[in-house]
C-alpha positions as CSV (number, residue, x, y, z in Angstrom):
1,M,-56.6,62.6,-28.4
2,P,-53.1,64.1,-28.8
3,V,-52.1,66.0,-32.0
4,H,-48.6,66.3,-33.5
5,L,-46.5,69.3,-34.4
6,T,-46.2,68.1,-38.0
7,D,-50.0,68.1,-38.4
8,I,-50.9,71.4,-36.7
9,A,-47.9,73.7,-37.3
10,A,-48.6,76.8,-39.4
11,E,-45.0,76.6,-40.6
12,A,-42.1,74.2,-40.4
13,S,-38.4,74.3,-41.4
14,D,-35.3,72.2,-40.9
15,I,-32.8,73.1,-38.2
16,E,-30.7,70.3,-39.7
17,A,-31.5,67.7,-42.3
18,E,-30.6,64.0,-42.0
19,A,-27.2,63.6,-43.5
20,V,-24.2,61.3,-43.5
21,N,-22.3,61.5,-40.2
22,T,-19.0,63.1,-41.3
23,A,-17.7,63.9,-37.9
24,T,-14.2,62.6,-37.1
25,G,-13.5,60.6,-34.0
26,T,-14.1,57.0,-33.0
27,T,-16.3,54.9,-30.7
28,L,-14.5,52.2,-28.7
29,L,-16.8,50.0,-26.6
30,G,-15.3,47.6,-24.1
31,A,-16.0,43.9,-23.9
32,T,-18.5,44.6,-21.1
33,F,-21.0,45.6,-23.8
34,T,-22.2,42.0,-24.3
35,D,-25.8,42.9,-25.3
36,A,-26.1,43.4,-29.0
37,G,-28.9,46.0,-28.8
38,L,-27.0,48.0,-26.2
39,R,-23.8,47.9,-28.2
40,A,-25.7,49.1,-31.3
41,A,-27.2,52.0,-29.3
42,F,-23.8,53.2,-28.1
43,S,-22.0,52.6,-31.5
44,R,-21.2,55.2,-34.1
45,R,-24.2,56.4,-36.2
46,G,-24.0,56.5,-39.9
47,H,-26.3,59.5,-40.2
48,T,-27.2,62.6,-38.2
49,T,-30.8,63.1,-37.1
50,R,-33.3,65.4,-38.7
51,L,-34.4,68.3,-36.4
52,R,-37.2,70.8,-37.2
53,Q,-38.5,74.1,-36.0
54,Y,-42.3,74.8,-36.0
55,T,-44.5,77.8,-35.7
56,V,-47.7,77.1,-33.7
57,T,-50.5,79.6,-33.4
58,G,-53.1,80.0,-30.6
59,A,-51.7,77.2,-28.4
60,V,-51.9,77.2,-24.6
61,F,-48.6,76.6,-22.8
62,D,-48.5,75.1,-19.2
63,T,-45.5,76.8,-17.6
64,S,-44.9,74.1,-15.0
65,L,-45.4,70.9,-17.1
66,C,-44.1,72.6,-20.2
67,T,-46.8,70.9,-22.2
68,M,-48.7,72.7,-24.9
69,H,-52.3,72.3,-25.9
70,L,-54.3,73.4,-29.0
71,H,-58.1,73.5,-28.8
72,G,-58.0,71.3,-25.7
73,R,-55.8,68.6,-27.3
74,L,-52.3,67.9,-26.1
75,I,-49.5,68.5,-28.6
76,A,-47.8,65.1,-28.1
77,E,-44.2,66.1,-28.5
78,T,-44.4,68.7,-25.7
79,A,-45.1,65.9,-23.2
80,Y,-41.4,65.2,-23.3
81,L,-40.2,64.7,-19.6
82,A,-43.8,64.9,-18.3
83,A,-45.3,61.8,-16.7
84,G,-48.4,60.4,-18.4
85,H,-50.8,61.0,-15.6
86,E,-49.9,64.7,-15.6
87,W,-51.3,65.5,-19.1
88,T,-54.1,63.0,-19.8
89,E,-56.8,65.6,-19.1
90,P,-55.8,69.0,-20.5
91,D,-57.1,71.9,-18.4
92,A,-59.1,74.5,-20.5
93,R,-58.0,77.3,-18.1
94,V,-56.1,80.3,-19.5
95,D,-54.4,82.6,-17.0
96,K,-52.6,84.9,-19.4
97,V,-52.6,85.8,-23.1
98,L,-49.3,86.7,-24.7
99,N,-49.6,88.7,-27.9
100,A,-46.3,89.8,-29.3
101,D,-45.8,93.3,-30.6
102,A,-45.6,93.8,-34.4
103,G,-42.2,92.8,-35.7
104,H,-41.5,90.4,-32.9
105,R,-41.3,86.6,-33.2
106,P,-42.0,84.6,-29.9
107,I,-39.7,81.7,-29.3
108,L,-40.4,79.0,-26.7
109,G,-37.2,78.9,-24.6
110,F,-37.5,76.1,-22.1
111,N,-38.7,72.6,-21.4
112,R,-39.6,70.5,-18.3
113,G,-35.9,69.8,-17.6
114,W,-34.6,73.4,-18.0
115,A,-33.3,73.6,-14.4
116,D,-31.0,70.6,-15.1
117,Y,-27.6,71.6,-16.4
118,H,-27.6,69.0,-19.2
119,H,-31.1,69.9,-20.5
120,W,-30.4,73.6,-20.3
121,T,-27.0,73.5,-22.0
122,M,-27.6,70.7,-24.6
123,Q,-31.3,71.3,-25.4
124,V,-32.6,74.7,-24.4
125,L,-29.6,76.8,-25.4
126,P,-29.3,75.2,-28.9
127,A,-33.0,75.6,-29.4
128,I,-32.8,79.3,-28.5
129,D,-29.6,79.8,-30.4
130,H,-30.9,78.4,-33.7
131,A,-34.3,80.0,-33.4
132,I,-32.8,83.4,-32.9
133,R,-30.2,83.0,-35.7
134,T,-33.0,82.1,-38.2
135,C,-35.3,84.9,-37.1
136,R,-34.6,87.1,-40.1
137,G,-36.5,90.4,-40.5
138,M,-38.1,90.1,-37.0
139,R,-36.9,90.7,-33.5
140,P,-36.8,87.5,-31.4
141,L,-38.9,87.4,-28.2
142,C,-37.7,84.5,-26.2
143,I,-40.1,83.1,-23.6
144,L,-38.2,81.9,-20.5
145,P,-38.9,80.6,-17.0
146,Q,-37.6,82.5,-14.0
147,I,-34.0,81.6,-14.5
148,G,-31.0,81.9,-12.2
149,R,-27.6,83.5,-12.6
150,S,-26.0,80.5,-14.2
151,Q,-28.6,80.4,-17.0
152,E,-28.3,84.2,-17.4
153,A,-24.6,83.8,-17.8
154,T,-25.0,81.3,-20.6
155,L,-27.5,83.5,-22.5
156,R,-24.9,86.4,-22.3
157,L,-22.3,84.0,-23.7
158,L,-24.6,83.2,-26.6
159,G,-24.7,86.9,-27.6
160,H,-27.8,87.8,-29.5
161,A,-27.9,91.3,-27.9
162,H,-30.8,92.2,-30.2
163,A,-33.1,89.6,-28.7
164,R,-35.7,90.3,-26.1
165,Y,-36.4,88.0,-23.2
166,V,-39.6,87.7,-21.2
167,S,-40.1,85.5,-18.1
168,V,-43.3,83.6,-17.3
169,A,-44.3,82.6,-13.8
170,P,-44.7,78.9,-12.9
171,H,-48.1,77.2,-12.5
172,Q,-49.7,79.3,-15.3
173,R,-51.4,78.5,-18.5
174,V,-50.3,81.1,-21.1
175,Q,-52.0,81.4,-24.5
176,I,-49.5,82.5,-27.1
177,S,-50.7,84.1,-30.3
178,A,-47.9,82.4,-32.3
179,C,-44.6,81.0,-31.3
180,Q,-41.7,78.8,-32.5
181,I,-40.9,75.5,-30.9
182,S,-38.0,73.3,-31.7
183,D,-37.4,69.6,-31.8
184,L,-34.4,70.4,-29.7
185,L,-36.7,71.1,-26.8
186,T,-38.8,68.0,-27.2
187,G,-36.0,65.4,-27.1
188,G,-35.3,65.2,-30.8
189,A,-31.6,65.2,-30.4
190,D,-31.8,62.4,-27.9
191,A,-32.4,60.0,-30.7
192,G,-29.3,60.7,-32.8
193,V,-26.2,62.7,-33.6
194,S,-26.9,66.5,-33.9
195,F,-24.4,68.9,-35.4
196,A,-26.8,71.7,-34.4
197,V,-26.2,71.0,-30.7
198,H,-22.4,70.9,-31.2
199,D,-22.5,74.1,-33.2
200,T,-24.0,76.0,-30.2
201,C,-21.3,74.4,-27.9
202,R,-18.6,75.6,-30.3
203,R,-20.0,79.1,-30.3
204,L,-20.2,79.2,-26.5
205,A,-16.6,78.0,-26.2
206,E,-15.4,80.6,-28.7
207,R,-17.2,83.4,-26.9
208,A,-15.9,82.2,-23.5
209,N,-12.4,82.6,-25.0
210,A,-11.6,79.0,-24.0
211,T,-8.3,77.8,-25.5
212,A,-7.9,74.2,-26.5
213,D,-4.6,73.2,-24.8
214,A,-5.4,69.5,-24.8
215,G,-3.1,68.8,-21.8
216,E,-5.0,67.9,-18.7
217,L,-6.4,64.5,-17.6
218,L,-9.7,64.9,-15.9
219,Y,-11.8,62.7,-13.7
220,V,-15.3,64.3,-13.4
221,A,-16.8,63.4,-10.0
222,Q,-20.4,62.5,-9.9
223,S,-22.0,65.7,-8.6
224,D,-25.4,64.3,-8.4
225,A,-26.9,60.8,-7.9
226,S,-28.3,60.4,-11.4
227,P,-28.9,57.8,-12.4
228,A,-27.5,56.1,-9.3
229,P,-24.5,56.8,-7.0
230,L,-21.1,55.3,-7.8
231,V,-20.4,53.8,-4.4
232,N,-16.7,53.3,-4.7
233,E,-16.0,56.7,-6.4
234,E,-13.5,57.8,-3.7
235,A,-11.3,54.7,-4.2
236,L,-11.5,55.0,-8.0
237,A,-10.6,58.7,-7.9
238,L,-7.5,58.0,-5.7
239,R,-6.4,55.3,-8.2
240,L,-6.8,57.6,-11.2
241,G,-5.0,60.4,-9.3
242,R,-1.9,58.2,-9.2
243,M,-2.2,58.0,-13.0
244,G,-2.1,61.8,-13.3
245,F,-5.8,62.6,-13.4
246,R,-7.2,65.7,-11.7
247,V,-10.5,65.2,-9.9
248,V,-13.0,67.9,-10.9
249,T,-16.4,68.7,-9.3
250,T,-18.3,71.1,-11.5
251,A,-20.9,72.1,-8.9
252,G,-20.4,75.7,-8.1
253,L,-18.3,76.6,-11.1
254,T,-19.4,79.3,-13.5
255,P,-20.3,78.3,-17.1
256,E,-17.1,80.0,-18.3
257,E,-15.0,78.0,-15.8
258,Q,-16.6,74.7,-16.8
259,I,-16.1,75.4,-20.5
260,A,-12.5,76.4,-20.0
261,I,-11.7,73.2,-17.9
262,F,-13.1,70.8,-20.5
263,R,-11.6,72.8,-23.5
264,R,-8.1,72.2,-22.0
265,A,-8.6,68.5,-21.4
266,R,-6.7,65.8,-23.2
267,A,-8.8,63.0,-21.7
268,V,-12.0,63.0,-19.6
269,V,-13.2,60.1,-17.5
270,G,-16.4,59.9,-15.4
271,P,-19.7,58.4,-14.7
272,P,-22.9,59.9,-16.1
273,G,-24.0,63.0,-14.3
274,T,-24.2,66.8,-14.6
275,G,-20.5,67.4,-15.1
276,M,-20.0,65.0,-18.0
277,S,-22.4,67.0,-20.1
278,N,-19.5,69.4,-20.6
279,I,-17.8,67.1,-23.0
280,G,-19.6,69.0,-25.7
281,F,-17.1,71.8,-25.1
282,C,-14.0,69.5,-25.5
283,A,-11.7,70.1,-28.4
284,Q,-11.9,67.7,-31.4
285,G,-9.9,64.5,-30.8
286,T,-10.2,64.6,-27.0
287,L,-10.6,61.1,-25.3
288,V,-13.8,60.6,-23.3
289,Y,-14.1,57.4,-21.3
290,E,-17.6,57.0,-19.8
291,L,-18.3,54.6,-16.9
292,V,-21.8,53.4,-17.5
293,P,-24.1,51.8,-14.9
294,R,-25.5,48.6,-16.4
295,A,-28.8,49.1,-14.7
296,A,-29.4,52.5,-16.2
297,P,-27.5,52.9,-19.5
298,S,-27.9,56.1,-21.5
299,N,-26.2,56.8,-24.8
300,R,-26.6,60.6,-24.8
301,L,-22.9,61.2,-24.1
302,S,-22.0,58.8,-26.9
303,L,-24.1,60.8,-29.4
304,L,-22.8,64.1,-28.1
305,A,-19.2,62.9,-28.4
306,Q,-19.8,61.8,-32.0
307,A,-21.0,65.2,-33.0
308,A,-18.0,66.8,-31.4
309,G,-15.5,64.6,-33.1
310,L,-14.2,63.0,-29.9
311,I,-12.7,59.6,-29.2
312,Y,-15.5,58.0,-27.1
313,A,-14.9,54.9,-25.1
314,A,-17.2,53.2,-22.5
315,D,-17.6,50.2,-20.3
316,L,-20.6,48.9,-18.3
317,F,-20.5,48.2,-14.6
318,D,-22.8,46.2,-12.3
319,D,-25.1,47.2,-9.5
320,H,-23.9,47.2,-5.9
321,P,-27.0,46.3,-3.8
322,A,-27.0,47.3,-0.1
323,E,-28.9,46.1,2.9
324,D,-30.5,49.5,3.0
325,A,-32.2,50.2,-0.3
326,A,-31.5,53.9,0.1
327,E,-27.8,53.1,-0.1
328,D,-28.0,51.1,-3.3
329,G,-25.7,52.1,-6.2
330,W,-23.2,50.7,-8.6
331,R,-19.5,49.9,-8.5
332,A,-16.8,50.5,-11.1
333,D,-14.0,48.0,-11.4
334,P,-10.8,50.1,-10.7
335,A,-8.5,47.5,-12.2
336,L,-10.6,47.3,-15.4
337,V,-10.7,51.1,-15.6
338,E,-7.0,51.4,-15.2
339,A,-6.2,48.8,-17.8
340,R,-8.5,50.4,-20.3
341,L,-7.0,53.8,-19.7
342,E,-3.5,52.5,-20.2
343,E,-4.5,51.5,-23.7
344,L,-6.7,54.5,-24.5
345,L,-4.3,57.2,-23.4
346,D,-1.9,56.1,-26.1
347,L,-4.4,57.4,-28.6
348,V,-4.0,61.0,-27.2
349,A,-0.3,60.8,-26.2
């Protein structure tokens, strides 16, 4: 039977307490949000969410599933992003024991989604950042996967030159004498507004020397097919181009380049996908208009926009079924998008 971090942690402390949401900015949902529950999920929250950091001793960490077990029992929160059938029977195998040197504090620095830009930038980096910044009197030892150049670049941007980083191989079960694990890694910020996440975004933007010119109009192309492809994106982009929007594809850009582009934006429009996660770097008061597929709505950009003090607007759009199921997707209504933008752009004129 699974156990919970609140029950087995040797220590626990707040990263941020629940508090009144004092962020500026507004949430403007279109008439397409006809479902009351969905409208509530995307609307402005009255309070921020409580996020905690825990110290766990003697647990075994699965470096592929990113689940953690203690005495053969799953720590429930660490099953975030893992399918149920993958963790129902914990394996007692231990491949490696990680004992930190005296004066070091191990910090768990990744989750199952670490290779995805959103999960790395908006979950992993804030978890690492806040754990290191509160590691007083001890040297942080951050446990990482085998990361690539892009992730290395973001760690350099964070600073923290005094921290040590150690990589663990995939498909291993590592027993850690004691380590810190954050609610930020286990989806805690998915449920509400987090100033802690935005604080890390702000620090990254400052260290990237990104200036807030607030001039450009951006359409962020869907660089992946998540949650489903926008089948008429080309026609939509052409229409927005005539309104003065520049089409941006973030794939292949360095973290510094992505931060700079979004920091300069006056308005950002786009469907959900990797690139839109960068709205966390936008200057306060920037307009963000999200095109949301009705079949797979996610409010994570709404929550991120609230913490950043942005003007967030959104509309829902219907599926576009195809004869070949592999070509299914959804379709935005270009006329509706243009009409909404004619009103919304007046807010940032």
